[in-house]
PDB file of N, CA, C and O in Angstrom:
ATOM      1  N   MET A   1      -5.825   0.303  14.246  1.00  0.00           N
ATOM      2  CA  MET A   1      -6.017  -0.531  13.451  1.00  0.00           C
ATOM      3  C   MET A   1      -4.901  -0.399  12.463  1.00  0.00           C
ATOM      4  O   MET A   1      -4.517   0.733  12.168  1.00  0.00           O
ATOM      5  N   ASN A   2      -4.274  -1.593  11.854  1.00  0.00           N
ATOM      6  CA  ASN A   2      -3.209  -1.446  10.747  1.00  0.00           C
ATOM      7  C   ASN A   2      -3.531  -1.950   9.509  1.00  0.00           C
ATOM      8  O   ASN A   2      -4.625  -2.497   9.367  1.00  0.00           O
ATOM      9  N   ALA A   3      -2.706  -1.852   8.521  1.00  0.00           N
ATOM     10  CA  ALA A   3      -3.004  -2.505   7.162  1.00  0.00           C
ATOM     11  C   ALA A   3      -1.734  -2.570   6.491  1.00  0.00           C
ATOM     12  O   ALA A   3      -0.928  -1.640   6.463  1.00  0.00           O
ATOM     13  N   VAL A   4      -1.565  -3.784   5.907  1.00  0.00           N
ATOM     14  CA  VAL A   4      -0.398  -3.968   5.078  1.00  0.00           C
ATOM     15  C   VAL A   4      -0.813  -3.586   3.369  1.00  0.00           C
ATOM     16  O   VAL A   4      -1.827  -4.009   2.813  1.00  0.00           O
ATOM     17  N   ILE A   5       0.233  -2.691   2.724  1.00  0.00           N
ATOM     18  CA  ILE A   5       0.081  -2.390   1.316  1.00  0.00           C
ATOM     19  C   ILE A   5       1.204  -2.745   0.670  1.00  0.00           C
ATOM     20  O   ILE A   5       2.210  -2.167   1.081  1.00  0.00           O
ATOM     21  N   THR A   6       1.396  -3.697  -0.426  1.00  0.00           N
ATOM     22  CA  THR A   6       2.138  -4.396  -1.222  1.00  0.00           C
ATOM     23  C   THR A   6       2.162  -3.561  -2.629  1.00  0.00           C
ATOM     24  O   THR A   6       1.132  -3.115  -3.134  1.00  0.00           O
ATOM     25  N   VAL A   7       3.261  -3.428  -3.109  1.00  0.00           N
ATOM     26  CA  VAL A   7       3.209  -2.720  -4.511  1.00  0.00           C
ATOM     27  C   VAL A   7       4.397  -3.680  -5.081  1.00  0.00           C
ATOM     28  O   VAL A   7       5.450  -4.038  -4.553  1.00  0.00           O
ATOM     29  N   LEU A   8       3.787  -3.985  -6.456  1.00  0.00           N
ATOM     30  CA  LEU A   8       4.867  -4.855  -7.311  1.00  0.00           C
ATOM     31  C   LEU A   8       4.658  -4.421  -8.785  1.00  0.00           C
ATOM     32  O   LEU A   8       3.504  -4.310  -9.200  1.00  0.00           O
ATOM     33  N   GLY A   9       5.696  -4.173  -9.587  1.00  0.00           N
ATOM     34  CA  GLY A   9       5.637  -3.755 -10.743  1.00  0.00           C
ATOM     35  C   GLY A   9       6.894  -3.301 -11.353  1.00  0.00           C
ATOM     36  O   GLY A   9       7.910  -3.343 -10.659  1.00  0.00           O
ATOM     37  N   LYS A  10       6.960  -2.829 -12.676  1.00  0.00           N
ATOM     38  CA  LYS A  10       8.234  -2.276 -13.309  1.00  0.00           C
ATOM     39  C   LYS A  10       8.480  -1.153 -12.528  1.00  0.00           C
ATOM     40  O   LYS A  10       7.520  -0.449 -12.217  1.00  0.00           O
ATOM     41  N   ASP A  11       9.556  -0.875 -12.170  1.00  0.00           N
ATOM     42  CA  ASP A  11      10.169   0.263 -11.615  1.00  0.00           C
ATOM     43  C   ASP A  11       9.952   1.347 -12.419  1.00  0.00           C
ATOM     44  O   ASP A  11      10.163   1.256 -13.629  1.00  0.00           O
ATOM     45  N   THR A  12       9.532   2.434 -11.885  1.00  0.00           N
ATOM     46  CA  THR A  12       9.394   3.887 -12.675  1.00  0.00           C
ATOM     47  C   THR A  12       9.653   4.973 -11.566  1.00  0.00           C
ATOM     48  O   THR A  12       9.496   4.679 -10.380  1.00  0.00           O
ATOM     49  N   VAL A  13      10.002   6.076 -11.909  1.00  0.00           N
ATOM     50  CA  VAL A  13      10.182   7.380 -10.939  1.00  0.00           C
ATOM     51  C   VAL A  13       8.683   7.588 -10.107  1.00  0.00           C
ATOM     52  O   VAL A  13       7.690   7.721 -10.822  1.00  0.00           O
ATOM     53  N   GLY A  14       8.542   7.610  -8.940  1.00  0.00           N
ATOM     54  CA  GLY A  14       7.581   8.363  -8.235  1.00  0.00           C
ATOM     55  C   GLY A  14       6.349   7.347  -7.623  1.00  0.00           C
ATOM     56  O   GLY A  14       5.242   7.842  -7.406  1.00  0.00           O
ATOM     57  N   ILE A  15       6.597   5.936  -7.364  1.00  0.00           N
ATOM     58  CA  ILE A  15       5.903   5.138  -7.089  1.00  0.00           C
ATOM     59  C   ILE A  15       5.660   5.278  -5.771  1.00  0.00           C
ATOM     60  O   ILE A  15       4.502   5.379  -5.364  1.00  0.00           O
ATOM     61  N   LEU A  16       6.886   5.304  -4.815  1.00  0.00           N
ATOM     62  CA  LEU A  16       6.784   5.510  -3.275  1.00  0.00           C
ATOM     63  C   LEU A  16       5.993   6.819  -3.092  1.00  0.00           C
ATOM     64  O   LEU A  16       4.953   6.862  -2.435  1.00  0.00           O
ATOM     65  N   ALA A  17       6.594   7.988  -3.768  1.00  0.00           N
ATOM     66  CA  ALA A  17       5.939   9.172  -3.696  1.00  0.00           C
ATOM     67  C   ALA A  17       4.228   9.356  -3.747  1.00  0.00           C
ATOM     68  O   ALA A  17       3.562   9.939  -2.892  1.00  0.00           O
ATOM     69  N   LYS A  18       3.772   8.776  -4.837  1.00  0.00           N
ATOM     70  CA  LYS A  18       2.302   8.803  -5.064  1.00  0.00           C
ATOM     71  C   LYS A  18       1.732   7.800  -4.171  1.00  0.00           C
ATOM     72  O   LYS A  18       0.657   8.226  -3.751  1.00  0.00           O
ATOM     73  N   VAL A  19       2.015   6.600  -3.690  1.00  0.00           N
ATOM     74  CA  VAL A  19       1.358   5.965  -2.857  1.00  0.00           C
ATOM     75  C   VAL A  19       1.421   6.708  -1.410  1.00  0.00           C
ATOM     76  O   VAL A  19       0.379   6.888  -0.780  1.00  0.00           O
ATOM     77  N   SER A  20       2.652   7.123  -0.922  1.00  0.00           N
ATOM     78  CA  SER A  20       2.619   7.820   0.196  1.00  0.00           C
ATOM     79  C   SER A  20       1.745   8.971   0.244  1.00  0.00           C
ATOM     80  O   SER A  20       1.134   9.229   1.281  1.00  0.00           O
ATOM     81  N   SER A  21       1.627   9.740  -0.873  1.00  0.00           N
ATOM     82  CA  SER A  21       0.986  10.802  -1.028  1.00  0.00           C
ATOM     83  C   SER A  21      -0.571  10.383  -0.639  1.00  0.00           C
ATOM     84  O   SER A  21      -1.294  10.869   0.230  1.00  0.00           O
ATOM     85  N   GLU A  22      -0.819   9.388  -1.517  1.00  0.00           N
ATOM     86  CA  GLU A  22      -2.466   9.046  -1.301  1.00  0.00           C
ATOM     87  C   GLU A  22      -2.871   8.696   0.056  1.00  0.00           C
ATOM     88  O   GLU A  22      -3.916   9.029   0.614  1.00  0.00           O
ATOM     89  N   CYS A  23      -1.758   7.864   0.600  1.00  0.00           N
ATOM     90  CA  CYS A  23      -1.904   7.580   2.152  1.00  0.00           C
ATOM     91  C   CYS A  23      -2.159   8.996   2.959  1.00  0.00           C
ATOM     92  O   CYS A  23      -3.134   9.062   3.708  1.00  0.00           O
ATOM     93  N   ALA A  24      -1.391   9.985   2.823  1.00  0.00           N
ATOM     94  CA  ALA A  24      -1.320  11.258   3.513  1.00  0.00           C
ATOM     95  C   ALA A  24      -2.538  11.959   3.378  1.00  0.00           C
ATOM     96  O   ALA A  24      -3.093  12.419   4.376  1.00  0.00           O
ATOM     97  N   ASP A  25      -2.983  12.079   2.310  1.00  0.00           N
ATOM     98  CA  ASP A  25      -4.065  12.664   1.845  1.00  0.00           C
ATOM     99  C   ASP A  25      -5.479  12.321   2.745  1.00  0.00           C
ATOM    100  O   ASP A  25      -6.276  13.165   3.155  1.00  0.00           O
ATOM    101  N   VAL A  26      -5.571  10.710   2.950  1.00  0.00           N
ATOM    102  CA  VAL A  26      -6.598  10.419   3.707  1.00  0.00           C
ATOM    103  C   VAL A  26      -6.229  10.223   5.219  1.00  0.00           C
ATOM    104  O   VAL A  26      -6.889   9.458   5.923  1.00  0.00           O
ATOM    105  N   HIS A  27      -5.188  10.912   5.687  1.00  0.00           N
ATOM    106  CA  HIS A  27      -4.721  10.463   7.297  1.00  0.00           C
ATOM    107  C   HIS A  27      -4.220   9.111   7.596  1.00  0.00           C
ATOM    108  O   HIS A  27      -4.230   8.654   8.739  1.00  0.00           O
ATOM    109  N   VAL A  28      -3.699   8.351   6.375  1.00  0.00           N
ATOM    110  CA  VAL A  28      -3.206   6.927   6.840  1.00  0.00           C
ATOM    111  C   VAL A  28      -1.774   7.201   7.093  1.00  0.00           C
ATOM    112  O   VAL A  28      -1.073   7.724   6.225  1.00  0.00           O
ATOM    113  N   ASN A  29      -1.279   6.835   8.359  1.00  0.00           N
ATOM    114  CA  ASN A  29       0.058   7.120   8.624  1.00  0.00           C
ATOM    115  C   ASN A  29       0.895   5.771   8.397  1.00  0.00           C
ATOM    116  O   ASN A  29       0.464   4.678   8.764  1.00  0.00           O
ATOM    117  N   ILE A  30       2.291   5.969   7.677  1.00  0.00           N
ATOM    118  CA  ILE A  30       3.154   4.990   7.326  1.00  0.00           C
ATOM    119  C   ILE A  30       3.969   4.843   8.605  1.00  0.00           C
ATOM    120  O   ILE A  30       4.622   5.730   9.155  1.00  0.00           O
ATOM    121  N   ILE A  31       3.819   3.548   8.996  1.00  0.00           N
ATOM    122  CA  ILE A  31       4.673   3.090  10.414  1.00  0.00           C
ATOM    123  C   ILE A  31       5.960   2.349   9.774  1.00  0.00           C
ATOM    124  O   ILE A  31       7.048   2.453  10.341  1.00  0.00           O
ATOM    125  N   GLU A  32       5.842   1.724   8.781  1.00  0.00           N
ATOM    126  CA  GLU A  32       7.286   1.107   8.415  1.00  0.00           C
ATOM    127  C   GLU A  32       7.028   0.748   6.579  1.00  0.00           C
ATOM    128  O   GLU A  32       5.930   0.618   6.037  1.00  0.00           O
ATOM    129  N   VAL A  33       8.099   0.672   6.055  1.00  0.00           N
ATOM    130  CA  VAL A  33       8.140   0.461   4.782  1.00  0.00           C
ATOM    131  C   VAL A  33       9.771   0.019   4.266  1.00  0.00           C
ATOM    132  O   VAL A  33      10.883   0.337   4.689  1.00  0.00           O
ATOM    133  N   THR A  34       9.360  -0.762   3.279  1.00  0.00           N
ATOM    134  CA  THR A  34      10.611  -1.566   3.033  1.00  0.00           C
ATOM    135  C   THR A  34      10.426  -1.693   1.341  1.00  0.00           C
ATOM    136  O   THR A  34       9.355  -1.985   0.808  1.00  0.00           O
ATOM    137  N   GLN A  35      11.530  -1.448   0.708  1.00  0.00           N
ATOM    138  CA  GLN A  35      11.241  -1.518  -0.758  1.00  0.00           C
ATOM    139  C   GLN A  35      12.715  -1.985  -1.560  1.00  0.00           C
ATOM    140  O   GLN A  35      13.838  -1.785  -1.098  1.00  0.00           O
ATOM    141  N   SER A  36      12.459  -2.542  -2.656  1.00  0.00           N
ATOM    142  CA  SER A  36      13.901  -3.157  -3.427  1.00  0.00           C
ATOM    143  C   SER A  36      13.454  -3.059  -4.627  1.00  0.00           C
ATOM    144  O   SER A  36      12.267  -3.193  -4.923  1.00  0.00           O
ATOM    145  N   VAL A  37      14.625  -2.751  -5.638  1.00  0.00           N
ATOM    146  CA  VAL A  37      14.523  -3.033  -6.954  1.00  0.00           C
ATOM    147  C   VAL A  37      15.226  -3.992  -7.222  1.00  0.00           C
ATOM    148  O   VAL A  37      16.347  -4.016  -6.715  1.00  0.00           O
ATOM    149  N   LEU A  38      14.806  -5.098  -8.106  1.00  0.00           N
ATOM    150  CA  LEU A  38      15.370  -6.270  -8.393  1.00  0.00           C
ATOM    151  C   LEU A  38      15.439  -6.253  -9.924  1.00  0.00           C
ATOM    152  O   LEU A  38      14.367  -6.529 -10.463  1.00  0.00           O
ATOM    153  N   GLN A  39      16.425  -5.999 -10.709  1.00  0.00           N
ATOM    154  CA  GLN A  39      16.382  -6.199 -12.036  1.00  0.00           C
ATOM    155  C   GLN A  39      15.303  -5.470 -13.027  1.00  0.00           C
ATOM    156  O   GLN A  39      14.928  -5.834 -14.141  1.00  0.00           O
ATOM    157  N   GLY A  40      14.901  -4.240 -12.205  1.00  0.00           N
ATOM    158  CA  GLY A  40      14.061  -3.622 -12.979  1.00  0.00           C
ATOM    159  C   GLY A  40      12.494  -3.956 -12.123  1.00  0.00           C
ATOM    160  O   GLY A  40      11.487  -3.305 -12.398  1.00  0.00           O
ATOM    161  N   LEU A  41      12.496  -4.879 -11.246  1.00  0.00           N
ATOM    162  CA  LEU A  41      11.200  -4.795 -10.635  1.00  0.00           C
ATOM    163  C   LEU A  41      11.081  -4.362  -9.520  1.00  0.00           C
ATOM    164  O   LEU A  41      11.854  -4.697  -8.622  1.00  0.00           O
ATOM    165  N   PHE A  42      10.048  -3.494  -9.334  1.00  0.00           N
ATOM    166  CA  PHE A  42       9.911  -2.830  -7.854  1.00  0.00           C
ATOM    167  C   PHE A  42       9.153  -3.621  -7.074  1.00  0.00           C
ATOM    168  O   PHE A  42       8.152  -4.211  -7.481  1.00  0.00           O
ATOM    169  N   ALA A  43       9.616  -3.672  -5.860  1.00  0.00           N
ATOM    170  CA  ALA A  43       8.854  -4.220  -4.949  1.00  0.00           C
ATOM    171  C   ALA A  43       8.747  -3.512  -3.519  1.00  0.00           C
ATOM    172  O   ALA A  43       9.817  -3.194  -3.001  1.00  0.00           O
ATOM    173  N   MET A  44       7.514  -3.220  -2.800  1.00  0.00           N
ATOM    174  CA  MET A  44       7.412  -2.563  -1.735  1.00  0.00           C
ATOM    175  C   MET A  44       6.313  -3.118  -0.687  1.00  0.00           C
ATOM    176  O   MET A  44       5.193  -3.432  -1.091  1.00  0.00           O
ATOM    177  N   ILE A  45       6.644  -3.217   0.553  1.00  0.00           N
ATOM    178  CA  ILE A  45       5.847  -3.359   1.493  1.00  0.00           C
ATOM    179  C   ILE A  45       5.599  -2.403   2.669  1.00  0.00           C
ATOM    180  O   ILE A  45       6.506  -2.242   3.485  1.00  0.00           O
ATOM    181  N   MET A  46       4.384  -1.732   2.816  1.00  0.00           N
ATOM    182  CA  MET A  46       4.042  -0.754   3.712  1.00  0.00           C
ATOM    183  C   MET A  46       3.445  -1.321   4.947  1.00  0.00           C
ATOM    184  O   MET A  46       2.776  -2.340   4.775  1.00  0.00           O
ATOM    185  N   PHE A  47       3.549  -0.881   6.121  1.00  0.00           N
ATOM    186  CA  PHE A  47       2.815  -1.196   7.205  1.00  0.00           C
ATOM    187  C   PHE A  47       2.299   0.212   7.875  1.00  0.00           C
ATOM    188  O   PHE A  47       3.088   1.043   8.325  1.00  0.00           O
ATOM    189  N   VAL A  48       0.942   0.365   7.883  1.00  0.00           N
ATOM    190  CA  VAL A  48       0.264   1.610   7.999  1.00  0.00           C
ATOM    191  C   VAL A  48      -0.892   1.649   8.855  1.00  0.00           C
ATOM    192  O   VAL A  48      -1.746   0.763   8.863  1.00  0.00           O
ATOM    193  N   ASP A  49      -0.919   2.835   9.683  1.00  0.00           N
ATOM    194  CA  ASP A  49      -2.048   2.748  10.659  1.00  0.00           C
ATOM    195  C   ASP A  49      -3.190   3.384  10.161  1.00  0.00           C
ATOM    196  O   ASP A  49      -3.117   4.578   9.871  1.00  0.00           O
ATOM    197  N   ILE A  50      -4.420   2.652   9.995  1.00  0.00           N
ATOM    198  CA  ILE A  50      -5.446   3.197   9.539  1.00  0.00           C
ATOM    199  C   ILE A  50      -6.467   3.739  10.515  1.00  0.00           C
ATOM    200  O   ILE A  50      -7.636   3.956  10.199  1.00  0.00           O
ATOM    201  N   SER A  51      -6.005   3.927  11.609  1.00  0.00           N
ATOM    202  CA  SER A  51      -7.108   4.427  12.729  1.00  0.00           C
ATOM    203  C   SER A  51      -7.364   5.619  12.393  1.00  0.00           C
ATOM    204  O   SER A  51      -8.560   5.805  12.618  1.00  0.00           O
ATOM    205  N   ASN A  52      -6.865   6.581  11.953  1.00  0.00           N
ATOM    206  CA  ASN A  52      -7.436   7.630  11.637  1.00  0.00           C
ATOM    207  C   ASN A  52      -8.026   8.195  10.127  1.00  0.00           C
ATOM    208  O   ASN A  52      -8.343   9.329   9.767  1.00  0.00           O
ATOM    209  N   CYS A  53      -8.025   6.988   9.473  1.00  0.00           N
ATOM    210  CA  CYS A  53      -8.382   7.164   7.978  1.00  0.00           C
ATOM    211  C   CYS A  53      -9.613   7.910   7.770  1.00  0.00           C
ATOM    212  O   CYS A  53     -10.593   7.634   8.463  1.00  0.00           O
ATOM    213  N   THR A  54      -9.668   8.807   6.908  1.00  0.00           N
ATOM    214  CA  THR A  54     -11.002   9.697   6.767  1.00  0.00           C
ATOM    215  C   THR A  54     -11.817   9.143   5.545  1.00  0.00           C
ATOM    216  O   THR A  54     -12.624   9.883   4.982  1.00  0.00           O
ATOM    217  N   VAL A  55     -11.636   7.964   5.163  1.00  0.00           N
ATOM    218  CA  VAL A  55     -12.501   7.276   4.200  1.00  0.00           C
ATOM    219  C   VAL A  55     -12.805   5.934   4.618  1.00  0.00           C
ATOM    220  O   VAL A  55     -12.000   5.453   5.415  1.00  0.00           O
ATOM    221  N   PRO A  56     -13.822   5.181   4.252  1.00  0.00           N
ATOM    222  CA  PRO A  56     -13.940   3.908   4.485  1.00  0.00           C
ATOM    223  C   PRO A  56     -12.736   3.051   3.969  1.00  0.00           C
ATOM    224  O   PRO A  56     -12.104   3.462   2.996  1.00  0.00           O
ATOM    225  N   PHE A  57     -12.363   1.779   4.631  1.00  0.00           N
ATOM    226  CA  PHE A  57     -11.524   1.090   4.085  1.00  0.00           C
ATOM    227  C   PHE A  57     -11.540   0.401   2.740  1.00  0.00           C
ATOM    228  O   PHE A  57     -10.571   0.029   2.077  1.00  0.00           O
ATOM    229  N   SER A  58     -12.804   0.305   2.472  1.00  0.00           N
ATOM    230  CA  SER A  58     -12.974  -0.335   1.018  1.00  0.00           C
ATOM    231  C   SER A  58     -12.769   0.823   0.066  1.00  0.00           C
ATOM    232  O   SER A  58     -12.345   0.510  -1.047  1.00  0.00           O
ATOM    233  N   GLN A  59     -13.009   2.186   0.319  1.00  0.00           N
ATOM    234  CA  GLN A  59     -12.668   3.109  -0.680  1.00  0.00           C
ATOM    235  C   GLN A  59     -11.064   3.424  -0.613  1.00  0.00           C
ATOM    236  O   GLN A  59     -10.459   3.800  -1.617  1.00  0.00           O
ATOM    237  N   LEU A  60     -10.513   3.264   0.477  1.00  0.00           N
ATOM    238  CA  LEU A  60      -8.769   3.318   0.402  1.00  0.00           C
ATOM    239  C   LEU A  60      -8.373   2.107  -0.378  1.00  0.00           C
ATOM    240  O   LEU A  60      -7.402   2.286  -1.113  1.00  0.00           O
ATOM    241  N   VAL A  61      -8.889   0.949  -0.384  1.00  0.00           N
ATOM    242  CA  VAL A  61      -8.665  -0.125  -1.115  1.00  0.00           C
ATOM    243  C   VAL A  61      -8.740   0.122  -2.814  1.00  0.00           C
ATOM    244  O   VAL A  61      -7.894  -0.191  -3.652  1.00  0.00           O
ATOM    245  N   ASP A  62      -9.857   0.693  -2.982  1.00  0.00           N
ATOM    246  CA  ASP A  62     -10.387   0.829  -4.260  1.00  0.00           C
ATOM    247  C   ASP A  62      -9.470   2.013  -4.927  1.00  0.00           C
ATOM    248  O   ASP A  62      -8.994   1.914  -6.057  1.00  0.00           O
ATOM    249  N   SER A  63      -9.306   3.043  -4.149  1.00  0.00           N
ATOM    250  CA  SER A  63      -8.269   4.191  -4.734  1.00  0.00           C
ATOM    251  C   SER A  63      -7.025   3.620  -4.845  1.00  0.00           C
ATOM    252  O   SER A  63      -6.560   3.679  -5.983  1.00  0.00           O
ATOM    253  N   LEU A  64      -6.324   3.071  -3.993  1.00  0.00           N
ATOM    254  CA  LEU A  64      -5.093   2.415  -4.363  1.00  0.00           C
ATOM    255  C   LEU A  64      -4.921   1.536  -5.485  1.00  0.00           C
ATOM    256  O   LEU A  64      -3.959   1.581  -6.253  1.00  0.00           O
ATOM    257  N   THR A  65      -6.015   0.626  -5.565  1.00  0.00           N
ATOM    258  CA  THR A  65      -5.843  -0.117  -6.604  1.00  0.00           C
ATOM    259  C   THR A  65      -6.069   0.486  -8.039  1.00  0.00           C
ATOM    260  O   THR A  65      -5.595  -0.005  -9.064  1.00  0.00           O
ATOM    261  N   ASP A  66      -6.933   1.727  -7.977  1.00  0.00           N
ATOM    262  CA  ASP A  66      -6.868   2.337  -9.355  1.00  0.00           C
ATOM    263  C   ASP A  66      -5.609   3.062  -9.489  1.00  0.00           C
ATOM    264  O   ASP A  66      -5.110   3.061 -10.614  1.00  0.00           O
ATOM    265  N   THR A  67      -5.002   3.682  -8.555  1.00  0.00           N
ATOM    266  CA  THR A  67      -3.825   4.330  -8.591  1.00  0.00           C
ATOM    267  C   THR A  67      -2.708   3.309  -9.237  1.00  0.00           C
ATOM    268  O   THR A  67      -1.952   3.646 -10.148  1.00  0.00           O
ATOM    269  N   GLY A  68      -2.720   2.201  -8.716  1.00  0.00           N
ATOM    270  CA  GLY A  68      -1.819   1.239  -9.314  1.00  0.00           C
ATOM    271  C   GLY A  68      -1.868   0.982 -10.859  1.00  0.00           C
ATOM    272  O   GLY A  68      -0.966   1.141 -11.681  1.00  0.00           O
ATOM    273  N   GLU A  69      -3.055   0.578 -11.027  1.00  0.00           N
ATOM    274  CA  GLU A  69      -3.370   0.508 -12.460  1.00  0.00           C
ATOM    275  C   GLU A  69      -2.946   1.577 -13.249  1.00  0.00           C
ATOM    276  O   GLU A  69      -2.253   1.302 -14.228  1.00  0.00           O
ATOM    277  N   LYS A  70      -3.271   2.936 -12.981  1.00  0.00           N
ATOM    278  CA  LYS A  70      -2.774   4.054 -13.756  1.00  0.00           C
ATOM    279  C   LYS A  70      -1.177   4.142 -13.808  1.00  0.00           C
ATOM    280  O   LYS A  70      -0.533   4.778 -14.642  1.00  0.00           O
ATOM    281  N   MET A  71      -0.729   3.472 -12.886  1.00  0.00           N
ATOM    282  CA  MET A  71       0.796   3.685 -12.816  1.00  0.00           C
ATOM    283  C   MET A  71       1.623   2.279 -13.523  1.00  0.00           C
ATOM    284  O   MET A  71       2.821   2.224 -13.803  1.00  0.00           O
ATOM    285  N   GLY A  72       0.622   1.230 -13.700  1.00  0.00           N
ATOM    286  CA  GLY A  72       1.123   0.340 -14.124  1.00  0.00           C
ATOM    287  C   GLY A  72       1.819  -0.916 -13.353  1.00  0.00           C
ATOM    288  O   GLY A  72       2.424  -1.909 -13.758  1.00  0.00           O
ATOM    289  N   VAL A  73       1.461  -0.425 -12.045  1.00  0.00           N
ATOM    290  CA  VAL A  73       1.839  -1.680 -11.086  1.00  0.00           C
ATOM    291  C   VAL A  73       0.550  -2.142 -10.202  1.00  0.00           C
ATOM    292  O   VAL A  73      -0.554  -1.598 -10.251  1.00  0.00           O
ATOM    293  N   LYS A  74       0.911  -3.267  -9.374  1.00  0.00           N
ATOM    294  CA  LYS A  74      -0.146  -3.883  -8.752  1.00  0.00           C
ATOM    295  C   LYS A  74      -0.142  -3.296  -7.215  1.00  0.00           C
ATOM    296  O   LYS A  74       0.834  -3.607  -6.532  1.00  0.00           O
ATOM    297  N   ILE A  75      -1.064  -2.546  -6.673  1.00  0.00           N
ATOM    298  CA  ILE A  75      -1.218  -2.397  -5.490  1.00  0.00           C
ATOM    299  C   ILE A  75      -2.223  -3.193  -4.678  1.00  0.00           C
ATOM    300  O   ILE A  75      -3.408  -3.095  -4.994  1.00  0.00           O
ATOM    301  N   HIS A  76      -1.865  -3.982  -3.649  1.00  0.00           N
ATOM    302  CA  HIS A  76      -2.728  -4.497  -2.652  1.00  0.00           C
ATOM    303  C   HIS A  76      -2.775  -4.128  -1.413  1.00  0.00           C
ATOM    304  O   HIS A  76      -1.713  -3.998  -0.805  1.00  0.00           O
ATOM    305  N   VAL A  77      -3.945  -3.894  -0.805  1.00  0.00           N
ATOM    306  CA  VAL A  77      -4.090  -3.455   0.486  1.00  0.00           C
ATOM    307  C   VAL A  77      -4.936  -4.405   1.129  1.00  0.00           C
ATOM    308  O   VAL A  77      -5.925  -4.880   0.570  1.00  0.00           O
ATOM    309  N   MET A  78      -4.513  -4.749   2.499  1.00  0.00           N
ATOM    310  CA  MET A  78      -5.064  -5.870   3.176  1.00  0.00           C
ATOM    311  C   MET A  78      -4.908  -5.442   4.762  1.00  0.00           C
ATOM    312  O   MET A  78      -3.882  -5.058   5.323  1.00  0.00           O
ATOM    313  N   HIS A  79      -6.231  -5.622   5.322  1.00  0.00           N
ATOM    314  CA  HIS A  79      -6.260  -5.384   6.823  1.00  0.00           C
ATOM    315  C   HIS A  79      -5.423  -6.144   7.576  1.00  0.00           C
ATOM    316  O   HIS A  79      -5.262  -7.288   7.151  1.00  0.00           O
ATOM    317  N   GLU A  80      -4.841  -5.847   8.570  1.00  0.00           N
ATOM    318  CA  GLU A  80      -4.067  -6.589   9.451  1.00  0.00           C
ATOM    319  C   GLU A  80      -4.670  -7.801  10.106  1.00  0.00           C
ATOM    320  O   GLU A  80      -4.032  -8.812  10.399  1.00  0.00           O
ATOM    321  N   ASP A  81      -5.774  -7.639  10.281  1.00  0.00           N
ATOM    322  CA  ASP A  81      -6.769  -8.993  10.998  1.00  0.00           C
ATOM    323  C   ASP A  81      -6.473  -9.988   9.797  1.00  0.00           C
ATOM    324  O   ASP A  81      -5.949 -11.068  10.067  1.00  0.00           O
ATOM    325  N   ILE A  82      -6.750  -9.707   8.632  1.00  0.00           N
ATOM    326  CA  ILE A  82      -6.620 -10.719   7.548  1.00  0.00           C
ATOM    327  C   ILE A  82      -5.242 -11.111   7.334  1.00  0.00           C
ATOM    328  O   ILE A  82      -4.959 -12.308   7.372  1.00  0.00           O
ATOM    329  N   PHE A  83      -4.437 -10.318   7.135  1.00  0.00           N
ATOM    330  CA  PHE A  83      -3.045 -10.591   7.137  1.00  0.00           C
ATOM    331  C   PHE A  83      -2.672 -11.750   8.284  1.00  0.00           C
ATOM    332  O   PHE A  83      -2.267 -12.882   8.021  1.00  0.00           O
ATOM    333  N   ASN A  84      -2.878 -11.267   9.457  1.00  0.00           N
ATOM    334  CA  ASN A  84      -2.559 -12.188  10.633  1.00  0.00           C
ATOM    335  C   ASN A  84      -3.262 -13.264  10.622  1.00  0.00           C
ATOM    336  O   ASN A  84      -2.616 -14.248  10.983  1.00  0.00           O
ATOM    337  N   ALA A  85      -4.587 -13.506  10.284  1.00  0.00           N
ATOM    338  CA  ALA A  85      -5.257 -14.769   9.974  1.00  0.00           C
ATOM    339  C   ALA A  85      -4.746 -15.524   8.933  1.00  0.00           C
ATOM    340  O   ALA A  85      -4.764 -16.754   8.988  1.00  0.00           O
ATOM    341  N   MET A  86      -4.246 -14.855   7.893  1.00  0.00           N
ATOM    342  CA  MET A  86      -3.742 -16.021   6.679  1.00  0.00           C
ATOM    343  C   MET A  86      -2.305 -16.552   7.209  1.00  0.00           C
ATOM    344  O   MET A  86      -1.977 -17.695   6.889  1.00  0.00           O
ATOM    345  N   HIS A  87      -1.583 -15.902   7.872  1.00  0.00           N
ATOM    346  CA  HIS A  87      -0.163 -16.293   8.332  1.00  0.00           C
ATOM    347  C   HIS A  87      -0.205 -17.133   9.804  1.00  0.00           C
ATOM    348  O   HIS A  87       0.821 -17.716  10.154  1.00  0.00           O
ATOM    349  N   LYS A  88      -1.086 -17.168  10.426  1.00  0.00           N
ATOM    350  CA  LYS A  88      -1.217 -17.907  11.619  1.00  0.00           C
ATOM    351  C   LYS A  88      -1.275 -19.366  11.589  1.00  0.00           C
ATOM    352  O   LYS A  88      -2.174 -19.893  10.933  1.00  0.00           O
ATOM    353  N   ILE A  89      -0.414 -20.096  12.228  1.00  0.00           N
ATOM    354  CA  ILE A  89      -0.324 -21.595  12.074  1.00  0.00           C
ATOM    355  C   ILE A  89      -1.123 -22.154  13.138  1.00  0.00           C
ATOM    356  O   ILE A  89      -1.229 -23.375  13.254  1.00  0.00           O
TER     357      ILE A  89
END
């Protein structure tokens, strides 16, 4: 099972490190990541494997959402099935 994690907000040091560290702590494997900084705005999309995640998906979502709030960025986690359903024609 996979998920998509997006991060948006003011660019600061350590955003990628913090998000990837939280993923590693619960055995979420980062498959692909892309990030950009545009005029001080940080944008990142991660495609992750949640098959071996050691916490329920809802707890992962809540944890990353809380982390984002503490860092001043918006972190959104969406299960791949939902993502695919939203973008299916």
